[in-house]
C-alpha positions in Angstrom: 121.2 80.8 91.4 124.7 81.5 90.2 127.7 79.4 91.0 131.4 79.7 89.9 131.3 78.6 86.2 127.6 78.0 86.6 126.7 79.1 83.0 129.4 76.6 81.7 128.2 73.9 84.0 124.6 74.3 83.0 125.4 74.4 79.4 127.3 71.2 79.7 124.3 69.6 81.3 122.0 70.9 78.6 124.5 69.8 75.8 124.8 66.4 77.3 121.0 66.1 77.4 120.8 67.1 73.8 123.5 64.5 72.9 121.7 61.8 74.8 124.6 61.4 77.2 122.3 61.6 80.2 119.4 59.3 80.4 116.6 58.2 82.6 113.7 55.9 82.4 111.5 58.5 84.1 111.1 60.0 87.5 112.8 57.9 90.2 110.5 56.6 93.0 110.5 58.8 96.0 112.6 57.7 99.0 109.5 57.9 101.1 106.3 56.5 99.5 103.8 59.0 98.4 100.3 58.9 99.8 98.0 56.5 97.9 95.3 59.1 97.3 95.9 62.3 95.4 96.3 65.0 98.1 96.5 67.9 95.6 93.9 70.1 94.1 94.5 71.3 90.6 95.3 74.8 91.6 97.6 76.5 94.1 94.8 78.8 95.4 96.3 78.3 98.9 96.4 81.9 100.1 100.2 82.0 99.9 102.4 84.6 98.2 99.4 86.8 97.4 102.0 89.6 96.9 105.5 88.9 95.7 107.7 87.4 98.4 110.2 89.7 100.1 113.3 88.7 101.9 116.9 87.8 101.6 119.0 85.1 99.9 122.7 84.8 100.6 124.0 83.5 97.2 124.7 86.8 95.4 126.9 88.0 98.2 128.6 84.9 99.7 128.3 82.1 97.1 129.6 78.9 98.7 132.3 80.7 100.8 132.8 79.8 104.4 131.2 83.1 105.6 127.8 81.5 104.7 126.9 80.0 108.0 124.6 79.9 110.9 126.0 83.1 112.4 125.5 85.0 109.1 121.9 83.9 108.6 120.9 84.8 112.2 122.7 88.1 111.8 120.6 88.9 108.8 117.5 88.2 110.8 118.7 90.5 113.5 119.3 93.2 110.9 115.8 92.8 109.4 114.4 93.9 112.7 117.1 96.4 113.7 117.1 98.3 110.4 113.3 98.3 109.9 113.3 95.9 106.9 110.9 93.6 108.7 108.6 96.6 109.2 108.9 97.4 105.5 107.7 93.9 104.5 110.7 91.7 104.2 110.1 88.4 105.9 112.0 85.5 104.3 115.6 84.7 105.3 116.6 82.2 102.7 119.5 79.7 102.5 121.0 78.9 99.1 123.3 76.1 98.0 126.1 74.6 100.2 124.1 74.3 103.4 124.2 70.4 103.4 126.9 67.8 103.4 127.7 66.2 100.0 126.2 62.8 101.1 122.9 61.8 102.6 122.9 59.7 105.8 122.1 56.0 106.0 118.4 56.7 105.9 118.6 58.8 102.8 118.1 62.0 104.8 119.8 65.4 104.1 122.5 66.3 106.6 123.2 70.0 107.4 126.9 70.9 107.2 128.0 70.7 110.9 130.7 73.3 110.4 128.3 75.9 108.8 125.3 75.0 110.9 126.5 73.4 114.1 123.0 73.6 115.7 121.2 72.3 112.6 118.6 73.9 110.4 115.7 73.6 112.8 117.6 75.7 115.4 118.1 78.4 112.7 114.5 78.3 111.7 113.5 78.6 115.4 115.7 81.7 115.7 114.3 83.3 112.6 110.7 82.5 113.7 111.3 84.1 117.1 112.0 87.3 115.2 108.7 87.1 113.5 110.3 86.1 110.2 110.4 83.0 108.0 113.1 80.7 106.8 113.7 79.5 103.3 116.0 76.7 102.0 117.4 75.5 98.6 117.8 72.3 96.7 117.7 71.2 93.0 115.2 69.3 90.9 118.0 67.0 90.0 120.3 64.3 91.4 122.7 67.0 92.7 122.6 70.8 93.2 124.4 73.2 90.9 127.6 73.5 92.9 130.5 71.4 91.7 130.9 69.9 95.2 127.9 67.7 94.3 125.5 68.4 97.1 122.4 66.1 97.0 119.4 67.2 94.9 115.8 66.3 95.4 115.1 64.2 92.3 113.7 60.9 93.6 113.7 62.1 97.2 110.9 64.7 96.9 108.6 63.4 99.7 111.4 62.6 102.1 113.1 66.0 101.5 109.8 67.9 101.7 109.0 66.3 105.0 112.4 67.1 106.4 112.0 70.7 105.4 108.5 70.8 107.0 109.9 69.2 110.2 112.6 71.8 110.4 110.1 74.6 110.1 111.0 75.7 106.6 108.6 78.3 105.0 110.0 78.7 101.5 111.7 76.3 99.0 113.9 77.4 96.1 114.0 74.4 93.7 116.8 74.7 91.1 117.3 72.9 87.8 120.8 71.3 87.7 121.6 67.7 87.1 118.0 67.0 86.1 118.8 63.8 84.1 116.5 64.9 81.3 113.3 64.3 83.3 110.4 66.5 82.1 110.5 69.8 83.9 106.7 69.9 84.6 106.9 66.4 86.1 109.8 67.2 88.3 108.4 70.4 89.7 104.8 69.0 90.0 106.2 66.1 92.1 107.8 68.5 94.5 104.6 70.6 94.7 102.7 67.5 95.6 105.3 66.5 98.2 105.2 69.9 99.8 101.4 69.8 99.9 101.5 66.4 101.5 103.5 67.7 104.5 100.5 69.9 105.5 102.9 72.8 106.2 102.5 76.1 104.1 105.7 76.4 102.1 106.1 78.9 99.3 107.4 77.1 96.2 109.9 78.9 94.0 110.6 77.2 90.7 114.1 78.0 89.5 114.4 76.4 86.0 115.7 79.5 84.4 112.8 80.0 82.1 114.0 77.2 79.8 110.6 75.5 79.6 108.4 78.6 79.7 107.1 77.9 83.2 104.8 81.0 82.9 102.7 79.0 80.5 102.2 76.0 82.8 103.3 76.6 86.4 100.6 78.8 87.9 99.2 75.7 89.6 102.6 74.3 90.4 104.6 77.0 92.0 104.1 80.4 93.6 106.9 82.0 91.5 109.1 80.9 88.7 112.4 82.1 87.3 111.9 83.6 83.9 115.6 84.0 83.0 119.1 82.8 83.6 121.1 84.0 86.6 121.6 87.7 87.3 125.1 89.2 87.7 126.0 92.4 89.5 126.4 94.6 86.5 124.3 96.8 84.3 124.3 94.7 81.2 123.1 91.6 83.0 120.3 93.5 84.9 119.2 95.2 81.7 119.1 91.9 79.7 117.0 90.2 82.4 114.7 93.2 82.6 114.0 93.0 78.9 113.3 89.3 79.0 110.8 89.6 81.9 108.9 92.7 80.8 106.8 91.0 78.1 105.6 88.3 80.5 103.2 90.7 82.4 100.1 88.8 81.5 101.2 85.7 83.4 101.8 87.3 86.8 99.3 87.8 89.6 98.5 87.0 93.2 100.0 83.7 94.1 101.9 83.2 90.8 104.7 85.6 90.0 107.4 86.1 87.3 110.8 85.9 89.0 113.6 87.8 87.2 116.1 86.6 89.9 117.3 88.2 93.1 118.4 91.8 93.8 122.0 92.8 93.4 121.4 96.1 95.2 124.5 96.9 97.3 126.9 94.3 96.0 129.1 97.0 94.4 129.0 96.3 90.7 126.7 99.1 89.8 126.2 102.7 90.9 123.5 103.8 93.3 121.7 105.3 90.4 121.7 101.9 88.6 120.6 100.2 91.8 117.7 102.5 92.2 116.7 101.6 88.6 117.1 97.9 89.4 114.9 98.3 92.5 112.3 100.5 90.7 112.0 98.2 87.7 111.7 95.0 89.9 109.0 96.7 91.9 107.0 97.9 88.9 107.2 94.4 87.5 105.8 92.9 90.7 108.9 90.8 91.1 109.9 89.1 94.3 112.2 91.4 96.2 114.9 89.1 97.6 117.9 91.1 98.9 121.2 89.6 97.6 123.7 91.8 99.4 125.3 91.1 102.8 123.4 93.5 105.0 126.2 93.3 107.7 128.3 95.4 105.3 125.6 97.4 103.5 126.0 101.2 103.2 123.4 103.7 104.3 122.6 104.3 100.6 121.9 100.6 100.1 119.5 100.6 103.1 117.8 103.8 101.7 117.1 101.9 98.5 115.9 98.7 100.0 113.8 100.5 102.7 111.9 102.8 100.3 108.4 102.0 101.5 106.7 104.0 98.7 108.5 101.9 96.1 107.9 98.7 98.0 104.2 99.5 98.1 104.3 99.4 94.3 105.7 95.9 94.3 103.3 94.8 97.0 100.1 96.3 95.6 97.3 93.8 96.3 95.9 94.0 92.8 99.0 92.1 91.7 99.4 93.5 88.2 102.9 93.5 86.6 103.8 96.7 84.8 103.5 96.8 81.1 105.5 98.6 78.5 103.9 101.8 77.1 106.9 102.8 74.9 110.6 102.0 74.6 111.9 104.0 71.6 115.7 104.7 71.7 116.1 103.1 75.1 113.6 105.6 76.7 111.3 103.3 78.5 107.8 104.1 79.9 106.4 101.2 82.0 103.0 101.6 83.7 101.4 99.5 86.5 97.8 99.6 87.4 97.2 99.9 91.2 94.4 98.7 93.3 93.2 102.2 94.1 92.9 103.1 90.4 96.2 105.1 90.2 99.1 104.2 88.0 102.7 103.9 88.9 104.9 105.0 86.0 108.6 104.3 85.5 110.5 106.6 83.2 113.6 104.4 82.7 116.7 105.5 80.8 118.6 102.6 79.3 121.2 104.9 77.6 124.5 106.2 78.7 123.4 109.9 78.6 120.6 112.0 80.1 117.4 111.6 78.1 114.0 113.3 78.1 111.3 110.6 78.6 107.6 111.6 78.4 104.1 110.1 78.4 100.7 111.3 79.4 98.1 110.3 82.0 95.7 109.0 79.4 98.5 107.0 77.7 99.1 105.1 80.9 95.4 104.3 81.4 94.0 107.1 83.6 90.7 108.8 82.9 90.5 112.4 81.6 90.7 114.9 84.4 91.5 118.6 84.8 94.5 117.8 87.0 96.4 114.9 88.3 98.3 114.4 91.5 101.8 113.2 90.8 103.9 111.6 93.6 107.6 111.2 93.1 108.5 108.0 94.9 112.2 108.6 95.3 111.9 112.4 96.1 108.9 111.7 98.3 107.2 114.9 97.1 103.7 115.5 95.5 102.9 117.8 92.6 100.1 118.6 90.2 100.2 118.0 86.5 97.9 118.9 83.7 98.5 115.4 82.3 102.1 115.3 81.1 104.4 112.9 82.9 107.9 113.6 81.8 111.4 114.1 83.1 115.0 114.4 81.9 116.3 111.1 83.3 120.0 110.7 84.1 122.0 108.0 82.3 120.9 104.5 83.6 118.4 106.3 85.9 114.7 105.9 86.6 112.1 108.4 87.7 109.3 106.5 89.4 106.0 108.4 90.0 102.5 107.4 91.1 99.8 109.4 89.3 96.0 109.7 89.9 93.1 111.8 88.8 92.5 114.0 91.8 90.2 117.0 92.3 92.5 118.0 95.2 95.6 117.9 93.1 95.9 121.7 92.9 96.8 121.9 96.5 100.2 120.6 95.4 102.8 122.8 93.7 103.1 122.3 89.9 105.4 119.6 88.6 108.3 121.1 86.7 110.6 119.3 84.3 114.3 120.2 84.3 115.9 119.7 80.9 119.1 120.0 78.8 119.4 121.0 75.2 122.2 119.0 73.5 124.6 116.5 74.8 127.2 117.9 77.3 130.4 117.0 75.5 133.3 119.2 76.7 136.7 119.6 75.2 139.2 120.8 77.9 140.0 124.5 77.9 137.3 125.1 75.3 134.1 127.0 76.2 131.1 124.7 75.7 127.6 126.2 75.4 124.8 124.5 77.3 121.1 125.4 77.6 118.9 124.3 80.4 115.1 124.5 80.7 112.6 124.6 83.6 109.2 123.7 82.2 105.9 124.0 84.2 103.9 120.8 83.6 101.1 121.7 86.0 97.8 123.5 86.0 99.2 126.3 88.2 102.0 128.6 87.6 105.5 128.2 89.1 106.3 131.5 90.8 109.7 133.1 91.8 111.6 130.5 89.8 115.4 130.5 90.1 117.9 128.0 88.7 121.6 127.2 89.4 124.1 125.0 87.7 127.2 123.7 89.5 130.1 121.7 88.2 133.3 120.0 89.5 135.9 122.0 91.4 138.0 124.1 89.1 135.4 124.2 86.3 134.0 127.5 85.2 130.2 127.5 84.9 128.7 130.9 84.0 125.2 131.9 83.1 124.9 134.1 79.9 121.1 134.6 80.1 118.6 135.1 83.0 118.5 132.5 85.7 115.3 133.8 87.4 111.7 134.4 86.4 108.9 136.0 88.3 106.5 133.3 87.0 106.6 130.5 84.6 103.0 129.8 83.4 101.7 126.3 82.7 103.2 124.8 79.6 106.0 127.5 79.4 109.7 127.3 80.2 112.5 129.3 81.6 115.5 128.8 79.3 119.0 129.6 80.5 122.2 129.6 78.5 125.4 128.7 80.2 129.1 128.6 79.3 130.9 125.6 80.7 134.7 125.3 80.7 136.8 122.4 82.0 140.4 123.4 82.9 143.2 122.6 80.5 144.6 119.2 81.0 141.3 117.7 82.4 141.5 114.0 81.7 138.9 112.4 79.5 135.9 110.8 81.4 132.6 111.6 82.9 132.1 114.5 85.4 129.1 115.3 87.6 127.1 118.5 87.2 123.9 119.4 89.0 121.0 121.6 87.8 118.7 122.9 90.6 115.5 124.9 90.4 113.5 126.4 93.2 110.1 127.9 92.9 106.8 128.6 94.8 103.3 127.6 94.1 100.5 130.3 93.9 99.7 129.5 97.5 103.3 130.2 98.5 104.4 126.6 99.1 108.1 126.3 98.2 109.3 123.5 95.9 112.7 122.3 94.7 113.8 120.1 91.8 117.2 118.7 91.0 118.7 117.1 87.9 122.1 115.5 88.3 123.8 114.7 85.0 127.2 114.0 83.6 129.3 115.9 81.2 131.9 114.0 79.2 135.4 115.5 78.7 136.4 114.4 75.2 139.4 114.7 72.9 138.9 115.5 69.2 139.8 112.4 67.2 143.1 112.4 65.3 143.2 112.5 61.5 143.7 109.3 59.7 142.7 105.7 60.6 143.0 104.4 64.1 142.1 101.1 65.8 139.1 101.6 68.1 140.7 99.3 70.6 143.4 102.0 71.1 141.0 105.0 71.4 139.3 106.4 74.5 135.6 105.8 74.7 132.8 107.9 76.1 131.0 105.1 77.9 130.5 101.3 77.8 127.9 98.8 79.0 128.5 95.1 78.8 126.6 91.9 79.7 129.3 90.3 81.7 132.6 91.9 82.9 134.1 95.0 81.3 134.6 95.7 77.6 138.1 94.5 76.7 140.6 96.2 74.5 142.3 93.9 71.9 141.2 90.7 73.7 138.0 88.7 73.9 135.7 89.2 76.8 136.5 87.2 79.9 133.3 87.9 81.8 134.9 89.0 85.1 137.8 91.3 85.8 139.5 93.6 83.3 142.2 91.9 81.4 140.9 88.4 81.8 140.2 87.8 78.0 142.1 85.8 75.4 143.2 86.6 71.8 140.3 87.6 69.6 139.6 84.7 67.3 137.0 84.4 64.6 136.8 81.4 62.3 140.3 80.3 63.3 141.7 83.7 62.5 143.5 85.5 65.4 143.2 89.3 65.4 145.7 91.5 67.3 143.3 94.4 67.5 139.7 95.0 68.3 137.1 95.0 71.1 135.9 92.0 73.1 132.4 92.4 74.4 129.5 90.4 75.8 125.9 91.1 74.8 124.1 93.2 75.6 126.8 95.7 74.9 127.1 99.4 73.9 130.4 101.3 73.3 130.3 105.0 72.6 133.0 107.1 70.9 133.3 110.8 70.5 133.9 111.6 66.8 133.3 115.3 66.9 131.7 115.5 63.4 135.2 114.9 62.0 135.1 111.2 61.0 133.8 109.3 58.0 133.9 105.5 58.4 133.9 102.6 60.8 135.0 99.1 59.6 135.3 95.8 61.4 135.1 92.0 61.1 132.5 90.8 63.6 131.2 87.6 65.0 131.0 85.3 68.1 134.5 84.4 69.4 135.7 80.9 68.7 136.2 80.3 72.5 132.4 79.7 72.8 132.4 76.6 70.6 129.0 76.2 69.0 127.3 78.6 71.4 126.4 82.3 71.2 123.9 84.3 69.2 124.3 88.0 68.6 123.6 90.9 66.3 125.9 93.9 65.6 124.8 97.5 65.0 126.6 100.8 64.4 124.9 104.0 65.2 125.8 107.6 64.2 124.2 109.9 66.7 120.6 108.7 66.8 120.6 106.8 63.5 121.4 103.1 62.9 123.8 103.2 59.9 124.9 99.5 59.7 123.7 96.1 61.1 124.5 92.5 60.5 121.3 90.6 61.5 121.7 87.6 63.8 125.1 85.8 63.8 126.0 82.5 65.4 129.3 80.9 66.2 128.9 78.6 63.2 129.1 81.6 60.9 132.5 83.1 59.7 133.5 86.6 60.5 131.3 89.2 58.8 132.8 92.4 57.4 130.8 95.5 58.4 131.3 99.1 57.2 129.4 102.2 58.3 129.3 105.7 57.0 129.5 108.0 60.1 130.1 111.3 58.3 129.1 114.3 60.4 128.3 112.3 63.6 129.3 113.7 66.9 129.0 110.3 68.7 129.3 106.8 67.2 128.0 103.7 69.1 128.9 100.1 68.6 126.0 98.0 69.8 125.7 94.2 70.2 122.3 92.7 71.1 121.6 89.1 72.2 120.0 87.9 69.0 116.7 87.5 70.9 117.5 84.4 73.0 119.2 85.8 76.1 122.9 86.6 76.7 124.4 83.2 77.6 127.7 82.6 75.8 127.4 85.8 73.7 131.1 86.7 73.5 131.1 89.1 70.6 134.2 90.5 68.8 134.7 93.8 66.9 137.9 92.4 65.3 140.2 94.9 63.6 137.6 97.7 64.3 138.9 100.9 62.8 137.8 104.5 62.7 138.7 106.8 59.8 138.7 110.6 60.4 
């Protein structure tokens, strides 16, 4: 769960615990006495959450604003039915923080906010149940919830609160971690498990302690799912950081006990549809809970298309319950494979980088047996192909190709899979003809016949083929290579522009097939001679953990321009870049520059917090790095030789401990050309 200033609030709690400012003699006695006998078996083998829970939670879209109310919740339930989401498997409609009044009643009971929920929680549960859906609710394993208004938490009231939830008809409890008074996490969450069990009502138990105490190591008999990370934000850097933290935990997931990398941001507006498809694909291959975090009353058709992709949902909901594992990840080119109950494998080809990349693996590398041919199903294109064993694609920046592959003696009834590719990075200087070569490669056991290819660009651009665009046949393992001349009009502003490569072909049986590769070309300007501050130069692309990369200020985590003066070790710098791990800033240097210099470190505004590492890359080679830096360390000078590089990247990683408080500065960053 994420609240305004939540990271700061939680860090204060943690810091206070560390300093001994919060104290307790142990777990407070429950407000309603626990049963005298132990009602709980040592395992949660209760038949619940045998596949990852699917549903909705309001927090990411509404936070504590007044729009979170009874009408909104019931409207979401209506939309689950009307838009087919219920039929696709979504069933939980979950309330987050701010549903209660700040004080309990005279009997110690929780009181629903009468303005938000004038008919009470039971009436909302009845409404949701009448739709064939289930209701979830929220509280914290502390004295208060995470919101600064101070809503009552469940610590010391576990049995009373659990019984209230059961009486209301609640089916799911999200149990947060704020204001926990230093009580042992396992004790706090086990007590609520026992309280829920004592009600006799089946209630899915979601542990939300942010992965601080490694719940994957101890909670399989405590909760049905547990958060593995801090809170997600609606931006690429946050999603990527959480993805990387959750991927290694695959051995701990399975039916009835799931790793939870937090709710979906799909449709909230901070990422592109390509990035949201990656988000949804990777959560599904990780067998993560799929809890919609966008306000479906305002969702676009594109958002519903992502959330309602039943073929991708089937990956998440596969009864075998395996979380996908990393096959390879070199250079941000990720291959993640998930074993399925029917023996097939789902494979994600995920491109972390800011430009199109070829990502490849094989059927045997992802665990399939040797076979003459394999059936390959593209889960976003909804088309089936045959492959000789290669699984590869040129994946757009921040994109994911998601396929399901199986050894299949009937695979040859499908047309061959083809891979569309690009040779070289499409960097275009306005009014200057740029060569580009595309490929159409047959990956199948059968030939691709009557192949034709087209390339289209933005209005006003000239895109001309200078070699053949057709082939009578492309045999297995061979390619049609086409050379193009691409010209952007004079005066075209720097930035990214969309182009589309399309190929059509026929299988030997005459079945027609099409393949499309959208990609971006970057219009660039040759760097000026001399030394320039990087904070004053145009960049090719950026990714950032929170908020945008800032020019000549620190990172403020939200809107552009909300940073402060860059300050390292008490020294204020007028120039530089303010970023938040994980971050990547790319510059076009056109093979005309020699050196990058900067003073780097964690900005003073984070006090004693923050752990990062700085890297400089020249094309595909790391040419400088600092190792892990903390706020306690002074600014570190870094110099990199970038002679002959076409693109220079400034990268900040999280130091291996997550991205909280990782405000990193490239102070006085300069480029010499």
